[in-house]
Residue, then its C-alpha position, 0 to 999 in steps of 0.5 A: x851338186x857338190x864336186x870336191x874330193x872329200x865326201x865327209x869331214x872324216x880322214x882319208x883313211x876313214x873315208x877309205x874304210x867307209x867306201x870298202x863297207x859300201x862296196x860290200x853292202x852294195x856289191x851287186x853284179x860283178x860283171x857290170x854297173x850303171x854309170x852316168x855323167x854329172x856334167x850335162x845332167x839336168x835337174x827336174x824340179x817337178x820330179x825333184x830328181x836329177x836326170x843324168x847325162x850319158x847313162x850307160x852300163x860299164x862292163x867292169x866291177x865298180x872300183x874304189x876310185x869310182x865310188x869315191x867319185x860318186x860320193x864326192x859328186x863327180x859321177x853317178x853310179x848305179x848298182x846292177x843286181x843279178 
């Protein structure tokens, strides 16, 4: 899984614009969102998916910093719906 600070070849300004659009598109519930750690996660090849480590709810709105970490492969993020 990728783990760097850039999630595309676009400039930092363009990446910020992309994140802002994603934050509007995947707004979800403003009271909480799902999160999980990449470190300690395991790949289930039979299901062809990751099994995240330390899955939890975070009772805050998702920030641009959290989105950037998700898009660069540093954390899992989940949109909580109403």
